[in-house]
N, C-alpha and C positions, 0 to 999 in steps of 0.2 A: 551655424554653418549649413548652407544648402546642400542636400544630398545629391551626389552626382548620379545621373541616370545613364544607362547604357541601352542602346537600341540594337536588337538582333532579330533574326528570323528563325523560328522553329516550326518545321513542317508547314511552311507557307503562312504561319501566323507571325505577324510583327508584334514584338513585345518590348516594353521598356521596363527595365529592372534596376534596382540600386547596384552600384559597384560592389563587387564581392559576392553577388548572388551566384549560386551554382546553376548548371544547366538543369539539374534535377528540380530545383526550386522554381526556376523559370518555366519549366514545362508545366508544373502544377498551376501556375498563374493563368495559363490558357487552356486548362483542362486536359493536359496530356499526361497520362499516368505512365511513367517510365518504370519498368519493373526493377526491383532490387531486393536482395535478401540481407545485405550487410548493413545498409543505411537505416537509421531510425531517427525520426524527428525528435530532437531533445531540446527544442526551443523553450519548453516550459522549465527547463533546468539550466538554461544559459550555457549549455555545453555543445560545442560543435563536434559532430561525429562524422568523420570522413575516412573510414578504413579502406574503402575501395578494394575490398578483398574478394567479393563474389564475382565481379566483372559482368554481372547480368544487366547493368544499367548502361552498357556501352551504346554510344551514338556515333553517327558519322558527321564529322565537321568538314565542310568544304575547305580544301587547301591543306588538310592534315592527312598524312599517309595512314596512320594507325587509328583504330577506333578509340574514342575517349570515354573514360568512365564519367558519367553525368554527375555522380554524387561528389566528385572531387575536382571537377573542371569548372573554373569560373567563367562567367559570360564575358565576352570581349566585344567591343564596338563592331557592328556590321557583320558579326558572325552569322553564318548560315548553317543550320543544324538539321539533320534528318534522323528522326528516332525510329522510322519504320521502313527503311530501305531493305532490300533483299539481303544485302551484306550484313546488316545489323541483326535481322531476324535469324539468319543462319548462325551467326556467332552466338547469339543468346541460347539458341536451341542446343548447340554443341556444348556450351558451358553447363547447361542444365543436365544434359545427358552424362557428362563427366562427373557431376556431383552425385547423380543417381548411381553411378557405377561403384561408389564407395559408401552406399547407403543401404540399410537393411530392407527398405521398401515393404515393411510389414504394416502397411497403413491401417488395415482393418482393426488391429488390436492396439494401435498406438493411441496414447492418451490425447494426442493433439489432432486426431483424425477429425476432419471437417473444419478444423480451425488452424490448419497447418499452412504456412505461407508457401512452402515448397510444393505441397500438394496442389494449391491453387495455381502456382506458376506452371507446373507440369500440364495442368488442364489448359491453361491459357496458351501455352506453346504447342499444344496438340501432340505431345509426345506419347506415342502408343507402342513403341518398341524400345528395347534396351541394347543399343549397338555396342556398348562398352561394358558388358556384363563381367562379373568376377574381377572387379578391381581389387587393388591391394587393401585388404582390411586388416589393420593392426589391432592387437588386443588393447582395449581401453577399459579403465575402471568404471564400474557401475556402483551406485550407492543409494541407499534409502535411509534418509534421516527422518526425524520426527516431522519435518516441514517440507523438505525438498527431495525429489527423486531425480537422480542423475543417471542418464543412460547415454554415455558418450559415443556409443556406436552410431547414434543418430546425428552426432555433431557434424555440421557442414563448414565449420571454421569461419563463420561470418564475423565472429569476435564482438558481437553486440554485447554479450554478457560481460566480456572483458572491459568494454568501454564504460558500461554502466557501473560495474563494480569498482573500477579505478577512478573514473572521472566524476561520476555523479555521486557515488557513495563514499569514495576515497577509502574503501575497506581494503582493496588491493589483494583480494584472495585469488582471483582468476587471472590466468595469462597463458600464453603458448609455451609448452615445454617440449623438448626433443625436436628432432628434425625429420624432414622427408615424410615417408609414409607412417612413421612412428609419431608424428606430431599429434598432440592433443591439447585441448584447452582444459586446464586443471590448476589446482593450487600448486605452489612451489613444491618440488620434489615428489609430485604426484600424490600428495597426502589426501586424506579424506576431509570432507568439510568439517567433521566433528573435531578434527585436530588442527583447525585453523582459527582465524579471527572472524569467521563468517558470522554475521549477525542474524541470518535467516530472514532478512528483509524481503527476499524473493524478487527483487527487481531484475535479477538475471532471468528468472522464470518469465517475468512479464514481457521481456523483449526477445526471448528465444523464438526464432521463427519456426522451429521444428520441435520434435519431442525429446530433445536432448536434456532439457531441464523442465520439469513439471512439478506441480504440488503433489505431496503425498495424499493419496485418496483414502478417505475414511468412510465413504458412502456405504460400502458393503457392511462394515461394522455397525453403522447406524441402523441399517435395515434389520440386522440381526437383533439389535437392542429393542427396536420399535415392536418387533413381532414376539419378543420374549415376555410372556405374561407375568414374570417375576420382576420386571423392571418398570419403573415410572420414568419416562423420558421427557425432559424439559428442554425447550428451545429458547435461546436468547440471541436474537439477531442484532448486530451492531448498527449504529446510526447510518453509516455510509452504504450499507447493503441495500436499503430501500431506495436509494438514488441511482443505483447501477443495475440492479437485477432485471429491470424491464428491458434493457438492451439485449439480453439473451433471448427475448421473445419478440424481437422485431420492433420494440417501442423506441421512440426517439430518446436520445441521451437527455437526462434531466427529468424523465417521467417519474413522478412520485408514486410508488406502488405499496405504500405502508399497509393499507387495508387488505390488499390482495395477498401480500406477503403473509399476514397473520392467518388468512384463510387457507392458503397453500400449505402452511406448516401443519395446520389441523388436518387437512386432507391427507397429508403424508403419514399421519398417525401419531404425531406428538401428543402426549397426554396433557401437557400444559404449554401454552405459548406465552412466554413472558418477553421482556425487552431489555437489552443491554443499556438502553437509554436510562432506565431506572438506576442501573449501576453508575452511569455517567453523572446523574444528579447526586448520587451518594459520594462519588469521587470528589465533586466540588465541595461538598460539606466537609470532607476530611482534608483534602488538599488545600482548600481555601482557609480552613482553620489553621493549618500548618503554616501557610504563608503569613497570616496575621500574627501567629505566635512568634515566628522568627522576626518579623518587623517590630513587634512590641519589644522584644529583647534587644534588638539592634538600636532602637530609639532610646532605650534605657541605658545604653552604653556598654552592653555586653559584648566584649571583644571576641568571645568564642563563637558567636553565632555565624553560621555559614550562609553567606549571600553571594550571588543570587541563588534562590531556591529554584530548582528546575523541575518541570513537570515529568511525571513518570508513567504516563498512560501508554506509551509506545514501547512494546517489548523489544523491537529491533534496536531502538535507541538505548534501552537498558543494556542489551547485550554489547552494544558498541562502547559505552563508557566503562563497563566492567572489564572489557578486553583491553581498552586503550588508555583509560585514565583511572587506574585503581587507586591513585593517590588523591582522587577527588570524589570519592564515593559518599562523602558526607554532604555534598551539595544537592543532589536530587531529592525530591520529596520521597518520603518512605511510603506514601500511599500506593496501594496496589492499582492495577489497571481496572477500568470499569467491569470488564468481563470477569476478572478474578474476584473482585468485590461481590459481584452478583452471585458467583458460585459459592462463596463463603456464606452469604446470607441465605441462599436457597437451601443449603445443606445444614443450616443451624436454625435460624429464626423460622423460616417457612416450613421446614421439615418437622420441627417441633409442633407448630400450630396444626399441621396436617396429620401428625402422628405417624409419619413415614420414616423408617430407619434410613440413615444416611447411605448405607450400603446398597439400598434398593434404588436410589436415585441415580439417574444418568443425566448430567447437565451437559448439553451440547451447545457450543457457541457457533454462530454463523458469522463469519468475519470477512472483511475486505483484505485481510492481512494473512500472510503465511507464517510470520514470526509467532502468531498466536498459537499455532500448532506446537511449536517448541515450548512456549510459555506454559502450556498445560502440563508439560512433563517435569517442570522444575520441582525438586523435592520439597522446597519450602512452601509450596502450594498444595501440600498433601497432609492428610490427617491419618496417621497409622497406615500409610500407603495408599489411602483413598484420595484421589485428586478432587479439589474443589470444582474444577471444570474437567470433565472426563476426556473430551477431545474437541477439536475445532474443525469445522469444514468451511471452505471458501464460498464466496458468492457463486463462483462458477460451478462448484460441486453441488450447491443447492439447486441451481438451474438444471443440471443434469438429472438430479433426483426427481424434480418436478416433471421433466420430459419423460423419464423412465416410468413414472407412475401414471402416464397418460392423462395428466391434469391440464386442462385448457386454461392456462394462466391468464391470458388476456380477458377471458370472459368470467373470471371468478368474481363473486360478490365481495364487497369489502366487509371486514369485521375488525373488532378491537382486540387488543392484547388482554390477557387475563389479569385479574387483580390478585394480590396487591403489588406484585413485582413487575407490573406492566405499565404503570402510570409514570409519565415523564413530562418534562417541560421543554420549551424551546431551547433553553440553554444546553440541554443534553443533545438535541438534534445537531447543533453546530459543532459537536466534537468531531464530526466527520471531515472537517476541512482544516488546513493549516490556519492557525490563529483562533480556532474555535474553542479550544480548551482555555486559552488565555481569556477570551472574551467572556466565556461562561464564568470563570473564576472572578473576573473583574465585576460582573453584575452582583455577585454575592459579597465579595470582599468590600466593595464600595459601601453597600448598605449596612453591613455588620460593623465596619470600621467607623463610618460617619454617623450612623444612626438616622440617616436621611434616606428618603426615596430617591432613586436615580432620576435625574432630570431628563435623561434619554437612555433607552435600553441598549441601543446599538453602539458598539465601540468600533467605528469605522477605521480608527487608527491602526488596528491590528489585523484588518482584512486586506486581502490582496495576494498576489502570486510572486512577489519579490522573494528572493532566496533568504534574505535576512531583513527583517523589518523591526524598527524600534519606535517607541512612543513614550510619552510622559503623561501620566494620568494624575489629575488633581484629586487627592483624597482629603478634602476639607483643609487645604493648605499644605499638605504633605505631597511632594512631587514623587510619585511612584514611577520608577523607570523600568520599562518592560521591553522584552525582545522576543521575537518569534522567528524561528528558523525551520526550514524544511529541506530535506535531503541530508545525508550524513556528512557530505563534504562541507556543508555550511555548519553543521554541528561541530565538526573538527575545528573550523575557524573560531567558533565561540569558545570551545574548550581549551584551545591553545592560548587564547587571550586570558582565559581564567587562570590557567597554569602560570602564565607570565605576570599575573597580577594587574592586568590591563582591562579588566571587564567591569564596567560601571553600571550594572543593572541590579534591580532587586528581584525580579522574577523573569525566568526564561522558559519559553515553551519550545520543545523540539519534536518534530515528526520526521521519521526516517524516509517516508516515501514522498515523491514529488507531489505537491499540493495536499499532502496529508492522506488520510484514509480513503478519500474518494479516488485517489490514484494508487491505492494499494495493490499489491501483487496478486491478490485473490479476486480482484474485481474483473468484470468483462474486459478483454484486451482492448485498450484504447490506441495502441500503436503510436504513442507519443503525440496524439492529436490534442493539443491544448484546448481546442474548442469543445471537445467532449468533456474535459475536466471542468471547464467553465460552466457548461450546462448543468452538470451535476452539482456544482457549487451554488448556482442560482436556485436550483430546486431545494437544496438544503436550507438556504436562508429563507425561502418561501415557506417551508414547513415551520421554521422557527417563528416567522411572522404570524402564521395562522394558529399557533398554539394559544389557548386561553391563559396559560401560566408560562412565563418566560424566564423565571429565575429559579434556580435549583432549590434554594432554601424555602421556597413557597410551595413545593410539592407536598400535598397533604399526606401522601403515603410515606414519604421520607420522614416527615415530622412524626408520624405515628410509629415508624420503626425506631426512632430515637426514644420516644416516650415509653414504648413497651419493652424495648430490648437493649438498645445501645447506651442509653443514658444521654450522652452528649458527644459531639465531635472530640476526638483525641482522648476519649475516656479509656480506661484500662481495657474494657471489652472491645471497643472499636480498634484499639491498637493491636490487640491480639488477633482479631479477625480481618481487619481491613488494611493493615500496614505490613511492610516487609523490610528486609535488609538486603544489602548488596554484597557481592563477593569479588575478590581479585581473581579474574579468569584469564590473566595474562598467559599467552602461549610461550612456554619456556623453550 
């Protein structure tokens, strides 16, 4: 069916758009940037977001008495729109001034300073005075969790966090409570995040335009550890970090900065610079073996085997199923995440080789994810109170540290990660995107199961940005049915079908964040721009293509680790160090 086009005029530009296009979207087509604080582009998640709550995107439509919110007004045939009339500019300025009247305006010490959308809007509207000072400021709860800092005095009621939490992630923690000046955006009954089903995915942080929701910052603690002569500090950056970090230094989205990243970490003072990609290869060895073990039992007629087996690399996804599906805890793989596997190996195998006491080591993960901050605190990932990974910082936190240390990142020479925990394959690199864990597992599972060399390394069937993707892989005559899902709302669809007995897959991969780790809440803010995510994705696959080894089981340092220390995948020692168990975390 042919798409119906509508012709209209915006600021003297004639534009043709598909029926159902909003004025905000139509303006973008002709290069007109209509300001907004509540709207965010969620095309990458197939969710429409039209709260129309900030009223900063108002425009003048000829023939209409009142100003129209561009984000919630659809284009009509022959419509004539003015986005820059004196009436529109005055209205926007007044609305912004009213927002500021109920705002702390402590920009210099705000974590969002220089990256705050309200701050940029105030500059754009040339607001230099506060005509509505001393607005009604109600008391609102503040909170610091292991992952997220909540300062609701800065909240401007844009409700982006609510849209993402409810529509994209289906977690349903955030919403408007109370009325009038006492209104706030918070969990039901004004509870703390720790007392809710919050998964700490951090997507609320990723979309918040101001400093109401930010990541918990560990950079001061890291600097204290680096300067402590009694500590040996180890860095392990995640796959997705090297495909986003450059954006914080003015580089184009998709710029690969792997070598500069390693150099920058050394310049910051880390004693050893290893790589979470090593942990990703190790994850494939354990998770892949677990997949094949369950399939073997299934094909032998074992009725007790739990299929589909679900990947367990994403800590927000783990939190999600523990809170919402405690009756299905036997389905996910027991393999730890790559970061936690790395920490366990660093503080045992590597520490023993180096003769360094566990208590002297500080393992710091650099992650595109905020849920990793919470994951570090889980008791099952500690030995006598000492965590395998001491704490995690985000890609943004690392960028701030580099700037703070006066390091000229763009001009840094490239260097390699340290051995032996810094060697990795192309399969590890693709962990950073939705479908990547599945593809990495398939490369190894195919060769181990069939005993044959892969006819093609790329599994294009599991690549792409669709919310739920399924494929059938031929394993020497056995049809392996796999599924890939990203965002927790899609995970809920999968889990509800599993609970109803309607899920016909053998292996399922879930990533909590849109597009996977490249769209993680700790990455440079992409503001819902799917093109930025696509560029990061292209870079990730390019790094995979450029690796001399592209299958996890062919990593020589992984092979050496098993020969010298672990024995074989799913051995008693690997189970003890590299596997975990799950808990019923239902909120009563």
